[in-house]
N, CA, C and O atoms as a Tinker XYZ file with bonds, in Angstrom:
   408  protein
     1  N      0.261000  -57.926000  -22.586000    73     2
     2  CA     0.183000  -57.119000  -21.386000    64     1     3
     3  C     -0.106000  -55.679000  -21.794000    63     2     4     5
     4  O      0.479000  -55.160000  -22.745000    81     3
     5  N     -0.987000  -55.064000  -21.086000    73     3     6
     6  CA    -1.401000  -53.697000  -21.391000    64     5     7
     7  C     -0.394000  -52.706000  -20.822000    63     6     8     9
     8  O      0.038000  -52.839000  -19.677000    81     7
     9  N     -0.023000  -51.715000  -21.622000    73     7    10
    10  CA     0.919000  -50.714000  -21.111000    64     9    11
    11  C      0.180000  -49.731000  -20.205000    63    10    12    13
    12  O     -1.024000  -49.514000  -20.344000    81    11
    13  N      0.911000  -49.163000  -19.303000    73    11    14
    14  CA     0.311000  -48.213000  -18.356000    64    13    15
    15  C     -0.149000  -46.970000  -19.109000    63    14    16    17
    16  O      0.622000  -46.364000  -19.852000    81    15
    17  N     -1.397000  -46.601000  -18.913000    73    15    18
    18  CA    -1.937000  -45.417000  -19.573000    64    17    19
    19  C     -1.717000  -44.208000  -18.682000    63    18    20    21
    20  O     -1.861000  -44.273000  -17.461000    81    19
    21  N     -1.369000  -43.112000  -19.320000    73    19    22
    22  CA    -1.172000  -41.875000  -18.561000    64    21    23
    23  C     -2.488000  -41.132000  -18.464000    63    22    24    25
    24  O     -3.241000  -41.038000  -19.433000    81    23
    25  N     -2.743000  -40.623000  -17.315000    73    23    26
    26  CA    -3.919000  -39.787000  -17.118000    64    25    27
    27  C     -3.562000  -38.402000  -17.629000    63    26    28    29
    28  O     -2.580000  -37.824000  -17.163000    81    27
    29  N     -4.330000  -37.835000  -18.582000    73    27    30
    30  CA    -3.950000  -36.544000  -19.168000    64    29    31
    31  C     -3.829000  -35.429000  -18.145000    63    30    32    33
    32  O     -2.954000  -34.572000  -18.277000    81    31
    33  N     -4.673000  -35.417000  -17.142000    73    31    34
    34  CA    -4.594000  -34.364000  -16.132000    64    33    35
    35  C     -3.649000  -34.726000  -15.006000    63    34    36    37
    36  O     -3.328000  -33.877000  -14.174000    81    35
    37  N     -3.202000  -35.962000  -14.963000    73    35    38
    38  CA    -2.314000  -36.398000  -13.899000    64    37    39
    39  C     -3.021000  -36.526000  -12.563000    63    38    40    41
    40  O     -2.373000  -36.527000  -11.516000    81    39
    41  N     -4.346000  -36.634000  -12.587000    73    39    42
    42  CA    -5.096000  -36.653000  -11.331000    64    41    43
    43  C     -4.906000  -37.951000  -10.561000    63    42    44    45
    44  O     -5.001000  -37.966000   -9.333000    81    43
    45  N     -4.641000  -39.030000  -11.269000    73    43    46
    46  CA    -4.439000  -40.290000  -10.570000    64    45    47
    47  C     -3.076000  -40.345000   -9.887000    63    46    48    49
    48  O     -2.889000  -41.077000   -8.915000    81    47
    49  N     -2.130000  -39.566000  -10.401000    73    47    50
    50  CA    -0.764000  -39.671000   -9.918000    64    49    51
    51  C     -0.341000  -38.561000   -8.972000    63    50    52    53
    52  O      0.787000  -38.581000   -8.478000    81    51
    53  N     -1.201000  -37.603000   -8.707000    73    51    54
    54  CA    -0.793000  -36.542000   -7.799000    64    53    55
    55  C     -2.001000  -35.859000   -7.192000    63    54    56    57
    56  O     -3.099000  -35.868000   -7.749000    81    55
    57  N     -1.761000  -35.264000   -6.027000    73    55    58
    58  CA    -2.761000  -34.406000   -5.406000    64    57    59
    59  C     -2.407000  -32.985000   -5.776000    63    58    60    61
    60  O     -1.228000  -32.655000   -5.903000    81    59
    61  N     -3.402000  -32.139000   -5.951000    73    59    62
    62  CA    -3.148000  -30.772000   -6.360000    64    61    63
    63  C     -4.014000  -29.856000   -5.526000    63    62    64    65
    64  O     -5.229000  -30.043000   -5.456000    81    63
    65  N     -3.414000  -28.878000   -4.898000    73    63    66
    66  CA    -4.160000  -27.880000   -4.139000    64    65    67
    67  C     -3.973000  -26.543000   -4.840000    63    66    68    69
    68  O     -2.897000  -25.952000   -4.748000    81    67
    69  N     -4.985000  -26.055000   -5.532000    73    67    70
    70  CA    -4.831000  -24.781000   -6.234000    64    69    71
    71  C     -4.676000  -23.637000   -5.250000    63    70    72    73
    72  O     -4.867000  -23.803000   -4.046000    81    71
    73  N     -4.335000  -22.497000   -5.770000    73    71    74
    74  CA    -4.175000  -21.326000   -4.922000    64    73    75
    75  C     -5.512000  -21.033000   -4.254000    63    74    76    77
    76  O     -6.470000  -20.639000   -4.919000    81    75
    77  N     -5.575000  -21.222000   -2.953000    73    75    78
    78  CA    -6.824000  -21.055000   -2.221000    64    77    79
    79  C     -7.025000  -19.633000   -1.730000    63    78    80    81
    80  O     -8.038000  -19.322000   -1.104000    81    79
    81  N     -6.076000  -18.789000   -2.011000    73    79    82
    82  CA    -6.136000  -17.414000   -1.564000    64    81    83
    83  C     -6.761000  -16.586000   -2.683000    63    82    84    85
    84  O     -6.533000  -16.863000   -3.861000    81    83
    85  N     -7.536000  -15.585000   -2.326000    73    83    86
    86  CA    -8.151000  -14.726000   -3.333000    64    85    87
    87  C     -7.129000  -13.860000   -4.032000    63    86    88    89
    88  O     -5.971000  -14.254000   -4.173000    81    87
    89  N     -7.534000  -12.706000   -4.463000    73    87    90
    90  CA    -6.616000  -11.798000   -5.145000    64    89    91
    91  C     -5.617000  -11.229000   -4.150000    63    90    92    93
    92  O     -5.968000  -10.920000   -3.011000    81    91
    93  N     -4.383000  -11.095000   -4.585000    73    91    94
    94  CA    -3.357000  -10.529000   -3.719000    64    93    95
    95  C     -2.870000   -9.216000   -4.317000    63    94    96    97
    96  O     -2.816000   -9.080000   -5.539000    81    95
    97  N     -2.523000   -8.270000   -3.495000    73    95    98
    98  CA    -2.018000   -6.989000   -3.996000    64    97    99
    99  C     -0.720000   -7.184000   -4.765000    63    98   100   101
   100  O     -0.009000   -8.163000   -4.533000    81    99
   101  N     -0.399000   -6.276000   -5.671000    73    99   102
   102  CA     0.837000   -6.404000   -6.438000    64   101   103
   103  C      2.050000   -6.438000   -5.519000    63   102   104   105
   104  O      2.122000   -5.690000   -4.543000    81   103
   105  N      2.991000   -7.300000   -5.834000    73   103   106
   106  CA     4.204000   -7.408000   -5.045000    64   105   107
   107  C      4.079000   -8.331000   -3.853000    63   106   108   109
   108  O      5.085000   -8.645000   -3.216000    81   107
   109  N      2.876000   -8.777000   -3.531000    73   107   110
   110  CA     2.689000   -9.675000   -2.398000    64   109   111
   111  C      2.646000  -11.106000   -2.899000    63   110   112   113
   112  O      2.002000  -11.402000   -3.906000    81   111
   113  N      3.325000  -11.983000   -2.201000    73   111   114
   114  CA     3.427000  -13.381000   -2.602000    64   113   115
   115  C      2.113000  -14.109000   -2.348000    63   114   116   117
   116  O      1.458000  -13.879000   -1.331000    81   115
   117  N      1.729000  -14.980000   -3.265000    73   115   118
   118  CA     0.532000  -15.786000   -3.076000    64   117   119
   119  C      0.888000  -16.980000   -2.208000    63   118   120   121
   120  O      1.889000  -17.656000   -2.445000    81   119
   121  N      0.071000  -17.231000   -1.210000    73   119   122
   122  CA     0.317000  -18.364000   -0.327000    64   121   123
   123  C     -0.350000  -19.593000   -0.932000    63   122   124   125
   124  O     -1.511000  -19.538000   -1.335000    81   123
   125  N      0.374000  -20.688000   -0.995000    73   123   126
   126  CA    -0.201000  -21.931000   -1.494000    64   125   127
   127  C     -0.307000  -21.995000   -2.993000    63   126   128   129
   128  O     -1.134000  -22.739000   -3.521000    81   127
   129  N      0.500000  -21.243000   -3.687000    73   127   130
   130  CA     0.440000  -21.248000   -5.139000    64   129   131
   131  C      1.020000  -22.551000   -5.668000    63   130   132   133
   132  O      2.221000  -22.799000   -5.558000    81   131
   133  N      0.160000  -23.376000   -6.238000    73   131   134
   134  CA     0.543000  -24.639000   -6.869000    64   133   135
   135  C      1.304000  -25.585000   -5.941000    63   134   136   137
   136  O      2.458000  -25.926000   -6.201000    81   135
   137  N      0.661000  -25.998000   -4.879000    73   135   138
   138  CA     1.239000  -26.996000   -3.991000    64   137   139
   139  C      0.925000  -28.363000   -4.603000    63   138   140   141
   140  O     -0.244000  -28.713000   -4.767000    81   139
   141  N      1.951000  -29.126000   -4.936000    73   139   142
   142  CA     1.752000  -30.430000   -5.564000    64   141   143
   143  C      2.535000  -31.501000   -4.837000    63   142   144   145
   144  O      3.612000  -31.250000   -4.295000    81   143
   145  N      1.970000  -32.710000   -4.835000    73   143   146
   146  CA     2.631000  -33.867000   -4.253000    64   145   147
   147  C      2.380000  -35.033000   -5.195000    63   146   148   149
   148  O      1.246000  -35.241000   -5.629000    81   147
   149  N      3.402000  -35.787000   -5.515000    73   147   150
   150  CA     3.208000  -36.939000   -6.394000    64   149   151
   151  C      2.978000  -38.194000   -5.556000    63   150   152   153
   152  O      3.515000  -38.338000   -4.458000    81   151
   153  N      2.163000  -39.101000   -6.106000    73   151   154
   154  CA     1.842000  -40.361000   -5.438000    64   153   155
   155  C      2.801000  -41.418000   -5.971000    63   154   156   157
   156  O      2.868000  -41.652000   -7.178000    81   155
   157  N      3.536000  -42.050000   -5.075000    73   155   158
   158  CA     4.480000  -43.088000   -5.489000    64   157   159
   159  C      3.973000  -44.452000   -5.027000    63   158   160   161
   160  O      3.524000  -44.606000   -3.891000    81   159
   161  N      4.046000  -45.410000   -5.891000    73   159   162
   162  CA     3.662000  -46.806000   -5.589000    64   161   163
   163  C      2.231000  -46.910000   -5.061000    63   162   164   165
   164  O      1.947000  -47.714000   -4.173000    81   163
   165  N      1.338000  -46.098000   -5.609000    73   163   166
   166  CA    -0.073000  -46.091000   -5.204000    64   165   167
   167  C     -0.256000  -45.900000   -3.698000    63   166   168   169
   168  O     -1.239000  -46.373000   -3.128000    81   167
   169  N      0.669000  -45.222000   -3.064000    73   167   170
   170  CA     0.586000  -44.961000   -1.630000    64   169   171
   171  C     -0.072000  -43.599000   -1.426000    63   170   172   173
   172  O      0.604000  -42.584000   -1.256000    81   171
   173  N     -1.390000  -43.600000   -1.445000    73   171   174
   174  CA    -2.159000  -42.363000   -1.353000    64   173   175
   175  C     -2.063000  -41.750000    0.037000    63   174   176   177
   176  O     -2.014000  -40.528000    0.179000    81   175
   177  N     -2.037000  -42.593000    1.059000    73   175   178
   178  CA    -1.975000  -42.083000    2.430000    64   177   179
   179  C     -0.702000  -41.270000    2.662000    63   178   180   181
   180  O     -0.739000  -40.202000    3.274000    81   179
   181  N      0.417000  -41.785000    2.167000    73   179   182
   182  CA     1.682000  -41.072000    2.337000    64   181   183
   183  C      1.652000  -39.745000    1.584000    63   182   184   185
   184  O      2.129000  -38.729000    2.089000    81   183
   185  N      1.086000  -39.755000    0.365000    73   183   186
   186  CA     1.011000  -38.527000   -0.423000    64   185   187
   187  C      0.097000  -37.507000    0.248000    63   186   188   189
   188  O      0.376000  -36.308000    0.226000    81   187
   189  N     -0.988000  -37.981000    0.838000    73   187   190
   190  CA    -1.915000  -37.079000    1.529000    64   189   191
   191  C     -1.249000  -36.443000    2.745000    63   190   192   193
   192  O     -1.435000  -35.255000    3.011000    81   191
   193  N     -0.466000  -37.243000    3.488000    73   191   194
   194  CA     0.271000  -36.697000    4.632000    64   193   195
   195  C      1.268000  -35.640000    4.180000    63   194   196   197
   196  O      1.412000  -34.597000    4.816000    81   195
   197  N      1.963000  -35.920000    3.066000    73   195   198
   198  CA     2.943000  -34.964000    2.551000    64   197   199
   199  C      2.257000  -33.673000    2.111000    63   198   200   201
   200  O      2.780000  -32.580000    2.326000    81   199
   201  N      1.068000  -33.809000    1.485000    73   199   202
   202  CA     0.325000  -32.622000    1.047000    64   201   203
   203  C     -0.102000  -31.787000    2.239000    63   202   204   205
   204  O      0.032000  -30.563000    2.222000    81   203
   205  N     -0.615000  -32.436000    3.271000    73   203   206
   206  CA    -1.038000  -31.708000    4.468000    64   205   207
   207  C      0.138000  -30.989000    5.117000    63   206   208   209
   208  O     -0.006000  -29.859000    5.582000    81   207
   209  N      1.310000  -31.641000    5.151000    73   207   210
   210  CA     2.494000  -31.034000    5.741000    64   209   211
   211  C      2.922000  -29.806000    4.939000    63   210   212   213
   212  O      3.274000  -28.775000    5.510000    81   211
   213  N      2.887000  -29.928000    3.600000    73   211   214
   214  CA     3.261000  -28.795000    2.750000    64   213   215
   215  C      2.279000  -27.640000    2.932000    63   214   216   217
   216  O      2.685000  -26.480000    3.002000    81   215
   217  N      0.986000  -27.959000    3.008000    73   215   218
   218  CA    -0.025000  -26.921000    3.183000    64   217   219
   219  C      0.149000  -26.230000    4.531000    63   218   220   221
   220  O     -0.049000  -25.020000    4.646000    81   219
   221  N      0.521000  -27.001000    5.549000    73   219   222
   222  CA     0.760000  -26.430000    6.873000    64   221   223
   223  C      1.943000  -25.475000    6.820000    63   222   224   225
   224  O      1.881000  -24.368000    7.356000    81   223
   225  N      3.038000  -25.915000    6.161000    73   223   226
   226  CA     4.238000  -25.084000    6.059000    64   225   227
   227  C      3.975000  -23.807000    5.276000    63   226   228   229
   228  O      4.506000  -22.750000    5.615000    81   227
   229  N      3.163000  -23.898000    4.235000    73   227   230
   230  CA     2.859000  -22.738000    3.400000    64   229   231
   231  C      1.925000  -21.760000    4.102000    63   230   232   233
   232  O      1.828000  -20.603000    3.695000    81   231
   233  N      1.243000  -22.204000    5.141000    73   231   234
   234  CA     0.328000  -21.323000    5.857000    64   233   235
   235  C     -1.055000  -21.278000    5.249000    63   234   236   237
   236  O     -1.806000  -20.332000    5.489000    81   235
   237  N     -1.406000  -22.287000    4.464000    73   235   238
   238  CA    -2.712000  -22.302000    3.797000    64   237   239
   239  C     -3.829000  -22.466000    4.810000    63   238   240   241
   240  O     -4.865000  -21.809000    4.705000    81   239
   241  N     -3.630000  -23.341000    5.796000    73   239   242
   242  CA    -4.674000  -23.554000    6.800000    64   241   243
   243  C     -4.960000  -22.276000    7.576000    63   242   244   245
   244  O     -6.118000  -21.936000    7.817000    81   243
   245  N     -3.900000  -21.566000    7.969000    73   243   246
   246  CA    -4.066000  -20.308000    8.702000    64   245   247
   247  C     -4.815000  -19.296000    7.839000    63   246   248   249
   248  O     -5.711000  -18.598000    8.313000    81   247
   249  N     -4.431000  -19.229000    6.564000    73   247   250
   250  CA    -5.063000  -18.284000    5.639000    64   249   251
   251  C     -6.539000  -18.619000    5.435000    63   250   252   253
   252  O     -7.384000  -17.725000    5.394000    81   251
   253  N     -6.845000  -19.912000    5.308000    73   251   254
   254  CA    -8.247000  -20.314000    5.128000    64   253   255
   255  C     -9.068000  -19.949000    6.362000    63   254   256   257
   256  O    -10.210000  -19.504000    6.243000    81   255
   257  N     -8.487000  -20.136000    7.541000    73   255   258
   258  CA    -9.183000  -19.808000    8.778000    64   257   259
   259  C     -9.455000  -18.305000    8.852000    63   258   260   261
   260  O    -10.542000  -17.885000    9.248000    81   259
   261  N     -8.463000  -17.497000    8.470000    73   259   262
   262  CA    -8.636000  -16.047000    8.514000    64   261   263
   263  C     -9.664000  -15.567000    7.499000    63   262   264   265
   264  O    -10.386000  -14.603000    7.752000    81   263
   265  N     -9.733000  -16.233000    6.357000    73   263   266
   266  CA   -10.633000  -15.789000    5.292000    64   265   267
   267  C    -12.019000  -16.417000    5.367000    63   266   268   269
   268  O    -12.853000  -16.185000    4.491000    81   267
   269  N    -12.271000  -17.206000    6.401000    73   267   270
   270  CA   -13.582000  -17.833000    6.547000    64   269   271
   271  C    -14.670000  -16.768000    6.685000    63   270   272   273
   272  O    -15.773000  -16.930000    6.163000    81   271
   273  N    -14.357000  -15.684000    7.388000    73   271   274
   274  CA   -15.294000  -14.576000    7.553000    64   273   275
   275  C    -14.597000  -13.283000    7.151000    63   274   276   277
   276  O    -13.370000  -13.188000    7.172000    81   275
   277  N    -15.396000  -12.302000    6.789000    73   275   278
   278  CA   -14.838000  -11.003000    6.411000    64   277   279
   279  C    -14.232000  -10.351000    7.647000    63   278   280   281
   280  O    -14.797000  -10.403000    8.739000    81   279
   281  N    -13.079000   -9.739000    7.449000    73   279   282
   282  CA   -12.412000   -9.026000    8.528000    64   281   283
   283  C    -12.286000   -7.562000    8.122000    63   282   284   285
   284  O    -11.693000   -7.238000    7.093000    81   283
   285  N    -12.848000   -6.689000    8.940000    73   283   286
   286  CA   -12.771000   -5.263000    8.628000    64   285   287
   287  C    -11.317000   -4.813000    8.632000    63   286   288   289
   288  O    -10.502000   -5.353000    9.380000    81   287
   289  N    -10.985000   -3.823000    7.795000    73   287   290
   290  CA    -9.603000   -3.339000    7.757000    64   289   291
   291  C     -9.083000   -2.901000    9.123000    63   290   292   293
   292  O     -7.915000   -3.120000    9.442000    81   291
   293  N     -9.947000   -2.281000    9.935000    73   291   294
   294  CA    -9.497000   -1.846000   11.258000    64   293   295
   295  C     -9.188000   -3.048000   12.151000    63   294   296   297
   296  O     -8.238000   -3.014000   12.933000    81   295
   297  N     -9.997000   -4.121000   12.033000    73   295   298
   298  CA    -9.741000   -5.335000   12.806000    64   297   299
   299  C     -8.454000   -6.006000   12.339000    63   298   300   301
   300  O     -7.690000   -6.533000   13.147000    81   299
   301  N     -8.222000   -5.982000   11.031000    73   299   302
   302  CA    -7.012000   -6.579000   10.478000    64   301   303
   303  C     -5.773000   -5.839000   10.982000    63   302   304   305
   304  O     -4.782000   -6.463000   11.362000    81   303
   305  N     -5.837000   -4.493000   10.983000    73   303   306
   306  CA    -4.712000   -3.692000   11.491000    64   305   307
   307  C     -4.453000   -4.005000   12.957000    63   306   308   309
   308  O     -3.305000   -4.171000   13.371000    81   307
   309  N     -5.532000   -4.087000   13.745000    73   307   310
   310  CA    -5.384000   -4.367000   15.184000    64   309   311
   311  C     -4.778000   -5.751000   15.399000    63   310   312   313
   312  O     -3.903000   -5.918000   16.249000    81   311
   313  N     -5.236000   -6.750000   14.632000    73   311   314
   314  CA    -4.705000   -8.103000   14.760000    64   313   315
   315  C     -3.229000   -8.150000   14.380000    63   314   316   317
   316  O     -2.422000   -8.761000   15.081000    81   315
   317  N     -2.876000   -7.504000   13.270000    73   315   318
   318  CA    -1.485000   -7.494000   12.830000    64   317   319
   319  C     -0.588000   -6.748000   13.819000    63   318   320   321
   320  O      0.557000   -7.140000   14.045000    81   319
   321  N     -1.120000   -5.665000   14.408000    73   319   322
   322  CA    -0.370000   -4.906000   15.404000    64   321   323
   323  C     -0.107000   -5.765000   16.640000    63   322   324   325
   324  O      1.007000   -5.789000   17.163000    81   323
   325  N     -1.144000   -6.469000   17.103000    73   323   326
   326  CA    -0.988000   -7.333000   18.274000    64   325   327
   327  C     -0.004000   -8.463000   17.986000    63   326   328   329
   328  O      0.784000   -8.838000   18.854000    81   327
   329  N     -0.046000   -9.001000   16.777000    73   327   330
   330  CA     0.890000  -10.062000   16.390000    64   329   331
   331  C      2.320000   -9.545000   16.387000    63   330   332   333
   332  O      3.235000  -10.237000   16.833000    81   331
   333  N      2.514000   -8.325000   15.882000    73   331   334
   334  CA     3.851000   -7.730000   15.844000    64   333   335
   335  C      4.383000   -7.513000   17.256000    63   334   336   337
   336  O      5.565000   -7.734000   17.519000    81   335
   337  N      3.509000   -7.081000   18.165000    73   335   338
   338  CA     3.919000   -6.867000   19.558000    64   337   339
   339  C      4.329000   -8.192000   20.195000    63   338   340   341
   340  O      5.354000   -8.273000   20.872000    81   339
   341  N      3.512000   -9.241000   19.969000    73   339   342
   342  CA     3.852000  -10.564000   20.517000    64   341   343
   343  C      5.183000  -11.065000   19.963000    63   342   344   345
   344  O      6.004000  -11.616000   20.697000    81   343
   345  N      5.387000  -10.867000   18.656000    73   343   346
   346  CA     6.630000  -11.309000   18.021000    64   345   347
   347  C      7.840000  -10.576000   18.606000    63   346   348   349
   348  O      8.880000  -11.184000   18.857000    81   347
   349  N      7.693000   -9.252000   18.821000    73   347   350
   350  CA     8.785000   -8.450000   19.378000    64   349   351
   351  C      9.094000   -8.868000   20.818000    63   350   352   353
   352  O     10.261000   -8.962000   21.200000    81   351
   353  N      8.057000   -9.119000   21.611000    73   351   354
   354  CA     8.266000   -9.544000   23.001000    64   353   355
   355  C      8.954000  -10.900000   23.059000    63   354   356   357
   356  O      9.841000  -11.124000   23.882000    81   355
   357  N      8.534000  -11.806000   22.172000    73   355   358
   358  CA     9.145000  -13.127000   22.137000    64   357   359
   359  C     10.621000  -13.026000   21.762000    63   358   360   361
   360  O     11.467000  -13.693000   22.358000    81   359
   361  N     10.925000  -12.182000   20.763000    73   359   362
   362  CA    12.305000  -11.981000   20.345000    64   361   363
   363  C     13.134000  -11.394000   21.481000    63   362   364   365
   364  O     14.277000  -11.796000   21.698000    81   363
   365  N     12.549000  -10.440000   22.205000    73   363   366
   366  CA    13.237000   -9.814000   23.340000    64   365   367
   367  C     13.496000  -10.838000   24.451000    63   366   368   369
   368  O     14.571000  -10.842000   25.052000    81   367
   369  N     12.505000  -11.714000   24.727000    73   367   370
   370  CA    12.688000  -12.772000   25.730000    64   369   371
   371  C     13.823000  -13.710000   25.331000    63   370   372   373
   372  O     14.671000  -14.060000   26.152000    81   371
   373  N     13.829000  -14.112000   24.064000    73   371   374
   374  CA    14.879000  -15.017000   23.596000    64   373   375
   375  C     16.249000  -14.354000   23.674000    63   374   376   377
   376  O     17.234000  -14.989000   24.052000    81   375
   377  N     16.306000  -13.080000   23.316000    73   375   378
   378  CA    17.560000  -12.326000   23.372000    64   377   379
   379  C     18.056000  -12.223000   24.809000    63   378   380   381
   380  O     19.244000  -12.400000   25.081000    81   379
   381  N     17.120000  -11.931000   25.739000    73   379   382
   382  CA    17.488000  -11.814000   27.155000    64   381   383
   383  C     17.954000  -13.163000   27.709000    63   382   384   385
   384  O     18.895000  -13.228000   28.499000    81   383
   385  N     17.291000  -14.225000   27.288000    73   383   386
   386  CA    17.662000  -15.571000   27.749000    64   385   387
   387  C     19.051000  -15.934000   27.233000    63   386   388   389
   388  O     19.847000  -16.529000   27.959000    81   387
   389  N     19.343000  -15.580000   25.991000    73   387   390
   390  CA    20.632000  -15.885000   25.401000    64   389   391
   391  C     21.750000  -15.096000   26.077000    63   390   392   393
   392  O     22.841000  -15.617000   26.310000    81   391
   393  N     21.460000  -13.825000   26.390000    73   391   394
   394  CA    22.474000  -12.976000   27.019000    64   393   395
   395  C     22.615000  -13.250000   28.511000    63   394   396   397
   396  O     23.594000  -12.829000   29.127000    81   395
   397  N     21.657000  -13.944000   29.092000    73   395   398
   398  CA    21.727000  -14.299000   30.503000    64   397   399
   399  C     21.238000  -13.192000   31.425000    63   398   400   401
   400  O     21.516000  -13.235000   32.624000    81   399
   401  N     20.531000  -12.220000   30.912000    73   399   402
   402  CA    20.001000  -11.159000   31.766000    64   401   403
   403  C     18.630000  -11.573000   32.270000    63   402   404   405
   404  O     18.036000  -12.540000   31.793000    81   403
   405  N     18.151000  -10.830000   33.231000    73   403   406
   406  CA    16.847000  -11.018000   33.879000    64   405   407
   407  C     16.988000  -11.591000   35.210000    63   406   408
   408  O     15.990000  -11.815000   35.895000    81   407
């Protein structure tokens, strides 16, 4: 009986998504840095689902969508400002709902 051979790169036994984000400024965390999922019992579908879930949680899909086209710094500031306003309003709504006001 032939013994199981190991794949040197481990490509048969795991999915690997390299860091899909470009250069990041110092002190800023890289999104999607070394997301790995191992394949158990040759169940590739399950491993693929797990990889997609991890990539979703890490925010890789959102980052890829944002980086599909160049975004001017002024547009980026405006988008981030609008996001911060939405986040603050949502937090205020939740706080008001919890306190029973309105």
